[in-house]
Gaussian input, Z-matrix of N, CA and C with variables (Angstrom, degrees):
# hf/3-21g

backbone

0 1
 N
 C     1     B1
 C     2     B2     1     A1
 N     3     B3     2     A2     1     D1
 C     4     B4     3     A3     2     D2
 C     5     B5     4     A4     3     D3
 N     6     B6     5     A5     4     D4
 C     7     B7     6     A6     5     D5
 C     8     B8     7     A7     6     D6
 N     9     B9     8     A8     7     D7
 C    10    B10     9     A9     8     D8
 C    11    B11    10    A10     9     D9
 N    12    B12    11    A11    10    D10
 C    13    B13    12    A12    11    D11
 C    14    B14    13    A13    12    D12
 N    15    B15    14    A14    13    D13
 C    16    B16    15    A15    14    D14
 C    17    B17    16    A16    15    D15
 N    18    B18    17    A17    16    D16
 C    19    B19    18    A18    17    D17
 C    20    B20    19    A19    18    D18
 N    21    B21    20    A20    19    D19
 C    22    B22    21    A21    20    D20
 C    23    B23    22    A22    21    D21
 N    24    B24    23    A23    22    D22
 C    25    B25    24    A24    23    D23
 C    26    B26    25    A25    24    D24
 N    27    B27    26    A26    25    D25
 C    28    B28    27    A27    26    D26
 C    29    B29    28    A28    27    D27
 N    30    B30    29    A29    28    D28
 C    31    B31    30    A30    29    D29
 C    32    B32    31    A31    30    D30
 N    33    B33    32    A32    31    D31
 C    34    B34    33    A33    32    D32
 C    35    B35    34    A34    33    D33
 N    36    B36    35    A35    34    D34
 C    37    B37    36    A36    35    D35
 C    38    B38    37    A37    36    D36
 N    39    B39    38    A38    37    D37
 C    40    B40    39    A39    38    D38
 C    41    B41    40    A40    39    D39
 N    42    B42    41    A41    40    D40
 C    43    B43    42    A42    41    D41
 C    44    B44    43    A43    42    D42
 N    45    B45    44    A44    43    D43
 C    46    B46    45    A45    44    D44
 C    47    B47    46    A46    45    D45
 N    48    B48    47    A47    46    D46
 C    49    B49    48    A48    47    D47
 C    50    B50    49    A49    48    D48
 N    51    B51    50    A50    49    D49
 C    52    B52    51    A51    50    D50
 C    53    B53    52    A52    51    D51
 N    54    B54    53    A53    52    D52
 C    55    B55    54    A54    53    D53
 C    56    B56    55    A55    54    D54
 N    57    B57    56    A56    55    D55
 C    58    B58    57    A57    56    D56
 C    59    B59    58    A58    57    D57
 N    60    B60    59    A59    58    D58
 C    61    B61    60    A60    59    D59
 C    62    B62    61    A61    60    D60
 N    63    B63    62    A62    61    D61
 C    64    B64    63    A63    62    D62
 C    65    B65    64    A64    63    D63
 N    66    B66    65    A65    64    D64
 C    67    B67    66    A66    65    D65
 C    68    B68    67    A67    66    D66
 N    69    B69    68    A68    67    D67
 C    70    B70    69    A69    68    D68
 C    71    B71    70    A70    69    D69
 N    72    B72    71    A71    70    D70
 C    73    B73    72    A72    71    D71
 C    74    B74    73    A73    72    D72
 N    75    B75    74    A74    73    D73
 C    76    B76    75    A75    74    D74
 C    77    B77    76    A76    75    D75
 N    78    B78    77    A77    76    D76
 C    79    B79    78    A78    77    D77
 C    80    B80    79    A79    78    D78
 N    81    B81    80    A80    79    D79
 C    82    B82    81    A81    80    D80
 C    83    B83    82    A82    81    D81
 N    84    B84    83    A83    82    D82
 C    85    B85    84    A84    83    D83
 C    86    B86    85    A85    84    D84
 N    87    B87    86    A86    85    D85
 C    88    B88    87    A87    86    D86
 C    89    B89    88    A88    87    D87
 N    90    B90    89    A89    88    D88
 C    91    B91    90    A90    89    D89
 C    92    B92    91    A91    90    D90
 N    93    B93    92    A92    91    D91
 C    94    B94    93    A93    92    D92
 C    95    B95    94    A94    93    D93
 N    96    B96    95    A95    94    D94
 C    97    B97    96    A96    95    D95
 C    98    B98    97    A97    96    D96
 N    99    B99    98    A98    97    D97
 C   100   B100    99    A99    98    D98
 C   101   B101   100   A100    99    D99
 N   102   B102   101   A101   100   D100
 C   103   B103   102   A102   101   D101
 C   104   B104   103   A103   102   D102
 N   105   B105   104   A104   103   D103
 C   106   B106   105   A105   104   D104
 C   107   B107   106   A106   105   D105
 N   108   B108   107   A107   106   D106
 C   109   B109   108   A108   107   D107
 C   110   B110   109   A109   108   D108
 N   111   B111   110   A110   109   D109
 C   112   B112   111   A111   110   D110
 C   113   B113   112   A112   111   D111
 N   114   B114   113   A113   112   D112
 C   115   B115   114   A114   113   D113
 C   116   B116   115   A115   114   D114
 N   117   B117   116   A116   115   D115
 C   118   B118   117   A117   116   D116
 C   119   B119   118   A118   117   D117
 N   120   B120   119   A119   118   D118
 C   121   B121   120   A120   119   D119
 C   122   B122   121   A121   120   D120
 N   123   B123   122   A122   121   D121
 C   124   B124   123   A123   122   D122
 C   125   B125   124   A124   123   D123
 N   126   B126   125   A125   124   D124
 C   127   B127   126   A126   125   D125
 C   128   B128   127   A127   126   D126
 N   129   B129   128   A128   127   D127
 C   130   B130   129   A129   128   D128
 C   131   B131   130   A130   129   D129
 N   132   B132   131   A131   130   D130
 C   133   B133   132   A132   131   D131
 C   134   B134   133   A133   132   D132
 N   135   B135   134   A134   133   D133
 C   136   B136   135   A135   134   D134
 C   137   B137   136   A136   135   D135
 N   138   B138   137   A137   136   D136
 C   139   B139   138   A138   137   D137
 C   140   B140   139   A139   138   D138
 N   141   B141   140   A140   139   D139
 C   142   B142   141   A141   140   D140
 C   143   B143   142   A142   141   D141
 N   144   B144   143   A143   142   D142
 C   145   B145   144   A144   143   D143
 C   146   B146   145   A145   144   D144
 N   147   B147   146   A146   145   D145
 C   148   B148   147   A147   146   D146
 C   149   B149   148   A148   147   D147
 N   150   B150   149   A149   148   D148
 C   151   B151   150   A150   149   D149
 C   152   B152   151   A151   150   D150
 N   153   B153   152   A152   151   D151
 C   154   B154   153   A153   152   D152
 C   155   B155   154   A154   153   D153
 N   156   B156   155   A155   154   D154
 C   157   B157   156   A156   155   D155
 C   158   B158   157   A157   156   D156
 N   159   B159   158   A158   157   D157
 C   160   B160   159   A159   158   D158
 C   161   B161   160   A160   159   D159
 N   162   B162   161   A161   160   D160
 C   163   B163   162   A162   161   D161
 C   164   B164   163   A163   162   D162
 N   165   B165   164   A164   163   D163
 C   166   B166   165   A165   164   D164
 C   167   B167   166   A166   165   D165
 N   168   B168   167   A167   166   D166
 C   169   B169   168   A168   167   D167
 C   170   B170   169   A169   168   D168
 N   171   B171   170   A170   169   D169
 C   172   B172   171   A171   170   D170
 C   173   B173   172   A172   171   D171
 N   174   B174   173   A173   172   D172
 C   175   B175   174   A174   173   D173
 C   176   B176   175   A175   174   D174
 N   177   B177   176   A176   175   D175
 C   178   B178   177   A177   176   D176
 C   179   B179   178   A178   177   D177
 N   180   B180   179   A179   178   D178
 C   181   B181   180   A180   179   D179
 C   182   B182   181   A181   180   D180
 N   183   B183   182   A182   181   D181
 C   184   B184   183   A183   182   D182
 C   185   B185   184   A184   183   D183
 N   186   B186   185   A185   184   D184
 C   187   B187   186   A186   185   D185
 C   188   B188   187   A187   186   D186
 N   189   B189   188   A188   187   D187
 C   190   B190   189   A189   188   D188
 C   191   B191   190   A190   189   D189
 N   192   B192   191   A191   190   D190
 C   193   B193   192   A192   191   D191
 C   194   B194   193   A193   192   D192
 N   195   B195   194   A194   193   D193
 C   196   B196   195   A195   194   D194
 C   197   B197   196   A196   195   D195
 N   198   B198   197   A197   196   D196
 C   199   B199   198   A198   197   D197
 C   200   B200   199   A199   198   D198
 N   201   B201   200   A200   199   D199
 C   202   B202   201   A201   200   D200
 C   203   B203   202   A202   201   D201
 N   204   B204   203   A203   202   D202
 C   205   B205   204   A204   203   D203
 C   206   B206   205   A205   204   D204
 N   207   B207   206   A206   205   D205
 C   208   B208   207   A207   206   D206
 C   209   B209   208   A208   207   D207
 N   210   B210   209   A209   208   D208
 C   211   B211   210   A210   209   D209
 C   212   B212   211   A211   210   D210
 N   213   B213   212   A212   211   D211
 C   214   B214   213   A213   212   D212
 C   215   B215   214   A214   213   D213
 N   216   B216   215   A215   214   D214
 C   217   B217   216   A216   215   D215
 C   218   B218   217   A217   216   D216
 N   219   B219   218   A218   217   D217
 C   220   B220   219   A219   218   D218
 C   221   B221   220   A220   219   D219
 N   222   B222   221   A221   220   D220
 C   223   B223   222   A222   221   D221
 C   224   B224   223   A223   222   D222
 N   225   B225   224   A224   223   D223
 C   226   B226   225   A225   224   D224
 C   227   B227   226   A226   225   D225
 N   228   B228   227   A227   226   D226
 C   229   B229   228   A228   227   D227
 C   230   B230   229   A229   228   D228
 N   231   B231   230   A230   229   D229
 C   232   B232   231   A231   230   D230
 C   233   B233   232   A232   231   D231
 N   234   B234   233   A233   232   D232
 C   235   B235   234   A234   233   D233
 C   236   B236   235   A235   234   D234

   B1=1.4195
   B2=1.4915
   B3=1.2812
   B4=1.5619
   B5=1.5957
   B6=1.2625
   B7=1.5255
   B8=1.5393
   B9=1.2994
   B10=1.5210
   B11=1.5275
   B12=1.2945
   B13=1.4088
   B14=1.5316
   B15=1.3550
   B16=1.4498
   B17=1.4392
   B18=1.3323
   B19=1.5361
   B20=1.5137
   B21=1.3078
   B22=1.4272
   B23=1.4809
   B24=1.3069
   B25=1.4712
   B26=1.4993
   B27=1.3859
   B28=1.3846
   B29=1.4890
   B30=1.3939
   B31=1.4108
   B32=1.5238
   B33=1.3130
   B34=1.4497
   B35=1.5325
   B36=1.3580
   B37=1.4618
   B38=1.5862
   B39=1.3321
   B40=1.4095
   B41=1.4628
   B42=1.3695
   B43=1.4438
   B44=1.5014
   B45=1.3909
   B46=1.4340
   B47=1.5057
   B48=1.3582
   B49=1.4669
   B50=1.5247
   B51=1.3098
   B52=1.4798
   B53=1.5171
   B54=1.3598
   B55=1.4246
   B56=1.6003
   B57=1.2882
   B58=1.4567
   B59=1.6109
   B60=1.3005
   B61=1.3799
   B62=1.5764
   B63=1.2818
   B64=1.4419
   B65=1.5980
   B66=1.3320
   B67=1.4199
   B68=1.5625
   B69=1.3671
   B70=1.4416
   B71=1.6381
   B72=1.3605
   B73=1.4912
   B74=1.5588
   B75=1.2665
   B76=1.3994
   B77=1.4776
   B78=1.2425
   B79=1.4370
   B80=1.4728
   B81=1.2380
   B82=1.4469
   B83=1.5049
   B84=1.2498
   B85=1.5025
   B86=1.5207
   B87=1.3772
   B88=1.4828
   B89=1.5357
   B90=1.3416
   B91=1.4182
   B92=1.4925
   B93=1.2276
   B94=1.4953
   B95=1.5019
   B96=1.3406
   B97=1.3933
   B98=1.5321
   B99=1.3044
   B100=1.4387
   B101=1.5469
   B102=1.3970
   B103=1.4246
   B104=1.4492
   B105=1.3257
   B106=1.4423
   B107=1.4788
   B108=1.3426
   B109=1.4963
   B110=1.6198
   B111=1.2048
   B112=1.4957
   B113=1.4907
   B114=1.2388
   B115=1.4175
   B116=1.5569
   B117=1.3243
   B118=1.4441
   B119=1.4981
   B120=1.2753
   B121=1.5692
   B122=1.5444
   B123=1.3848
   B124=1.4610
   B125=1.4897
   B126=1.4197
   B127=1.4510
   B128=1.5641
   B129=1.3147
   B130=1.4743
   B131=1.5245
   B132=1.3563
   B133=1.4131
   B134=1.6593
   B135=1.2369
   B136=1.4729
   B137=1.4843
   B138=1.3734
   B139=1.3772
   B140=1.5589
   B141=1.3643
   B142=1.3944
   B143=1.5296
   B144=1.2772
   B145=1.4861
   B146=1.5202
   B147=1.3067
   B148=1.4047
   B149=1.4416
   B150=1.4033
   B151=1.4535
   B152=1.5037
   B153=1.3274
   B154=1.4761
   B155=1.4856
   B156=1.3818
   B157=1.4380
   B158=1.4880
   B159=1.4205
   B160=1.4772
   B161=1.5111
   B162=1.2831
   B163=1.4746
   B164=1.4842
   B165=1.2959
   B166=1.4462
   B167=1.4690
   B168=1.3504
   B169=1.4512
   B170=1.5469
   B171=1.3555
   B172=1.4688
   B173=1.5040
   B174=1.3721
   B175=1.5062
   B176=1.4669
   B177=1.2755
   B178=1.4842
   B179=1.5133
   B180=1.3548
   B181=1.4840
   B182=1.4819
   B183=1.3688
   B184=1.4466
   B185=1.5477
   B186=1.3086
   B187=1.4704
   B188=1.4762
   B189=1.4117
   B190=1.4250
   B191=1.5570
   B192=1.3497
   B193=1.4951
   B194=1.5021
   B195=1.2567
   B196=1.5573
   B197=1.4632
   B198=1.2987
   B199=1.4370
   B200=1.5974
   B201=1.3637
   B202=1.4119
   B203=1.5606
   B204=1.3137
   B205=1.4374
   B206=1.4995
   B207=1.2627
   B208=1.4824
   B209=1.5015
   B210=1.3382
   B211=1.5058
   B212=1.4557
   B213=1.4225
   B214=1.5531
   B215=1.4650
   B216=1.4361
   B217=1.4499
   B218=1.5591
   B219=1.3706
   B220=1.4403
   B221=1.5083
   B222=1.2820
   B223=1.4870
   B224=1.5305
   B225=1.1940
   B226=1.4992
   B227=1.5572
   B228=1.3617
   B229=1.5032
   B230=1.4755
   B231=1.2823
   B232=1.4316
   B233=1.4750
   B234=1.3492
   B235=1.5043
   B236=1.4872
   A1=108.32
   A2=113.31
   A3=119.16
   A4=108.13
   A5=113.70
   A6=117.72
   A7=107.29
   A8=115.40
   A9=122.18
   A10=104.62
   A11=117.09
   A12=124.66
   A13=108.48
   A14=115.26
   A15=119.17
   A16=112.45
   A17=114.89
   A18=120.47
   A19=104.76
   A20=118.94
   A21=126.43
   A22=109.22
   A23=116.66
   A24=118.22
   A25=112.01
   A26=118.52
   A27=120.06
   A28=111.21
   A29=118.77
   A30=120.82
   A31=111.49
   A32=112.55
   A33=118.21
   A34=114.36
   A35=115.32
   A36=118.25
   A37=101.84
   A38=117.93
   A39=123.41
   A40=113.09
   A41=117.53
   A42=124.07
   A43=113.57
   A44=116.94
   A45=117.99
   A46=113.87
   A47=116.63
   A48=117.25
   A49=112.25
   A50=115.62
   A51=119.43
   A52=112.17
   A53=119.04
   A54=126.10
   A55=106.55
   A56=116.69
   A57=119.26
   A58=112.20
   A59=113.64
   A60=124.32
   A61=110.16
   A62=113.98
   A63=121.06
   A64=108.33
   A65=120.07
   A66=126.49
   A67=109.65
   A68=114.73
   A69=120.32
   A70=111.25
   A71=110.16
   A72=111.25
   A73=109.32
   A74=119.21
   A75=123.47
   A76=110.86
   A77=121.77
   A78=125.72
   A79=111.39
   A80=121.53
   A81=125.29
   A82=114.15
   A83=116.01
   A84=122.06
   A85=115.10
   A86=114.75
   A87=117.34
   A88=111.55
   A89=117.87
   A90=121.50
   A91=114.82
   A92=118.78
   A93=122.11
   A94=113.58
   A95=123.86
   A96=126.40
   A97=108.75
   A98=117.01
   A99=118.72
   A100=114.25
   A101=118.68
   A102=123.80
   A103=111.60
   A104=116.03
   A105=126.39
   A106=110.14
   A107=116.22
   A108=120.48
   A109=103.36
   A110=117.10
   A111=121.77
   A112=109.80
   A113=118.76
   A114=125.52
   A115=111.06
   A116=117.36
   A117=124.49
   A118=111.30
   A119=114.08
   A120=121.34
   A121=101.13
   A122=112.99
   A123=121.13
   A124=103.62
   A125=118.42
   A126=119.39
   A127=105.34
   A128=114.95
   A129=120.61
   A130=111.73
   A131=115.54
   A132=124.15
   A133=104.54
   A134=114.69
   A135=121.08
   A136=110.61
   A137=114.34
   A138=119.50
   A139=112.49
   A140=115.68
   A141=121.83
   A142=115.98
   A143=121.91
   A144=123.91
   A145=115.10
   A146=116.50
   A147=120.58
   A148=115.84
   A149=117.96
   A150=116.51
   A151=118.03
   A152=116.55
   A153=122.49
   A154=111.76
   A155=113.35
   A156=117.14
   A157=112.47
   A158=113.00
   A159=121.07
   A160=111.19
   A161=115.92
   A162=122.57
   A163=111.17
   A164=116.50
   A165=115.58
   A166=114.58
   A167=118.09
   A168=123.48
   A169=108.86
   A170=116.84
   A171=116.36
   A172=112.35
   A173=115.19
   A174=116.70
   A175=107.20
   A176=124.64
   A177=121.92
   A178=111.35
   A179=115.87
   A180=117.57
   A181=109.21
   A182=117.05
   A183=121.05
   A184=111.18
   A185=118.03
   A186=120.26
   A187=117.58
   A188=111.14
   A189=118.93
   A190=115.11
   A191=116.03
   A192=114.29
   A193=112.22
   A194=119.09
   A195=121.32
   A196=111.86
   A197=122.09
   A198=120.90
   A199=108.18
   A200=113.60
   A201=121.79
   A202=105.17
   A203=115.13
   A204=119.74
   A205=117.31
   A206=117.29
   A207=121.43
   A208=111.63
   A209=116.63
   A210=123.18
   A211=115.29
   A212=115.73
   A213=115.95
   A214=105.40
   A215=108.85
   A216=120.67
   A217=107.11
   A218=118.43
   A219=117.09
   A220=106.43
   A221=114.61
   A222=123.22
   A223=110.84
   A224=119.53
   A225=123.44
   A226=109.61
   A227=115.04
   A228=120.08
   A229=106.13
   A230=118.06
   A231=122.30
   A232=110.35
   A233=115.31
   A234=114.70
   A235=109.72
   D1=145.29
   D2=-173.29
   D3=-101.92
   D4=144.72
   D5=175.24
   D6=-134.97
   D7=138.14
   D8=176.46
   D9=-116.55
   D10=130.60
   D11=174.30
   D12=-118.65
   D13=122.83
   D14=173.66
   D15=-110.22
   D16=126.65
   D17=-170.57
   D18=-117.15
   D19=131.67
   D20=179.80
   D21=-132.94
   D22=150.22
   D23=167.34
   D24=-67.07
   D25=140.21
   D26=178.69
   D27=-65.23
   D28=154.30
   D29=175.56
   D30=-60.18
   D31=141.05
   D32=-177.58
   D33=94.43
   D34=-13.49
   D35=-176.14
   D36=-93.88
   D37=128.63
   D38=178.32
   D39=-57.38
   D40=133.08
   D41=-177.68
   D42=-121.12
   D43=81.02
   D44=-173.32
   D45=-64.24
   D46=-34.75
   D47=175.56
   D48=-60.35
   D49=-43.98
   D50=178.16
   D51=-60.22
   D52=-40.35
   D53=-177.39
   D54=-69.25
   D55=-31.87
   D56=179.77
   D57=-74.11
   D58=-36.89
   D59=172.31
   D60=-60.74
   D61=-49.95
   D62=-176.13
   D63=-63.41
   D64=-42.91
   D65=177.89
   D66=-60.85
   D67=-46.54
   D68=-177.49
   D69=-65.01
   D70=-39.15
   D71=176.49
   D72=-65.07
   D73=-44.46
   D74=173.17
   D75=-49.63
   D76=-49.88
   D77=-178.94
   D78=-66.27
   D79=-21.28
   D80=176.53
   D81=-90.66
   D82=0.95
   D83=176.03
   D84=100.18
   D85=3.26
   D86=176.15
   D87=-90.36
   D88=71.71
   D89=-173.54
   D90=-73.04
   D91=-16.65
   D92=-174.77
   D93=-79.47
   D94=0.42
   D95=-179.52
   D96=-81.79
   D97=113.44
   D98=-174.12
   D99=-91.31
   D100=-26.18
   D101=175.53
   D102=-159.05
   D103=149.38
   D104=-179.53
   D105=-134.14
   D106=126.33
   D107=175.67
   D108=-118.94
   D109=128.78
   D110=-177.80
   D111=-108.12
   D112=132.62
   D113=-179.38
   D114=-136.98
   D115=-160.00
   D116=-177.43
   D117=-138.99
   D118=148.60
   D119=176.60
   D120=-118.31
   D121=135.95
   D122=178.83
   D123=-125.05
   D124=123.08
   D125=179.56
   D126=-110.23
   D127=130.09
   D128=178.04
   D129=-120.76
   D130=138.79
   D131=174.08
   D132=-100.36
   D133=117.01
   D134=-176.41
   D135=-109.01
   D136=145.75
   D137=174.63
   D138=-79.23
   D139=-20.54
   D140=178.65
   D141=-56.74
   D142=134.78
   D143=177.83
   D144=-101.54
   D145=-16.65
   D146=174.50
   D147=-87.99
   D148=120.95
   D149=-174.09
   D150=-67.08
   D151=-31.29
   D152=173.41
   D153=-61.87
   D154=-49.52
   D155=-178.49
   D156=-62.68
   D157=-39.96
   D158=178.52
   D159=-58.37
   D160=-49.57
   D161=178.73
   D162=-58.89
   D163=-41.85
   D164=177.99
   D165=-66.90
   D166=-40.25
   D167=179.20
   D168=-63.92
   D169=-42.05
   D170=-177.47
   D171=-71.68
   D172=-33.84
   D173=175.64
   D174=-63.62
   D175=-41.46
   D176=178.68
   D177=-66.03
   D178=-32.15
   D179=174.91
   D180=-60.54
   D181=-47.30
   D182=-177.60
   D183=-63.09
   D184=-43.16
   D185=177.59
   D186=-57.64
   D187=-35.58
   D188=-172.66
   D189=-100.23
   D190=-16.71
   D191=-178.87
   D192=-151.66
   D193=-48.44
   D194=-167.70
   D195=-69.50
   D196=-26.69
   D197=-178.84
   D198=-133.36
   D199=145.21
   D200=172.27
   D201=-91.50
   D202=92.77
   D203=-173.82
   D204=-64.45
   D205=-8.03
   D206=172.17
   D207=-70.40
   D208=-42.21
   D209=-176.64
   D210=-116.72
   D211=-10.90
   D212=-177.30
   D213=-125.77
   D214=153.41
   D215=171.78
   D216=-112.30
   D217=160.42
   D218=-177.09
   D219=-142.68
   D220=155.63
   D221=176.29
   D222=-127.37
   D223=127.75
   D224=-177.46
   D225=-107.35
   D226=130.87
   D227=177.12
   D228=-125.06
   D229=129.43
   D230=175.27
   D231=-110.58
   D232=136.39
   D233=-176.48
   D234=-162.42

């Protein structure tokens, strides 16, 4: 079973990488970009065959390692 985790900085947390990308896009002539938030996507191949159990396991992985829940939020997709 496959799982995809999307991790983003929470709203209100400064995103210097996003600001750097926004600035670079402006320098390349893409002036219409008002904001950029940069995150990460983690894809997992799981041995688990039960979607509920897989989601529970991936959520635990996020809480313990994949996301810094103080400053980041995450979304788990099982498919």
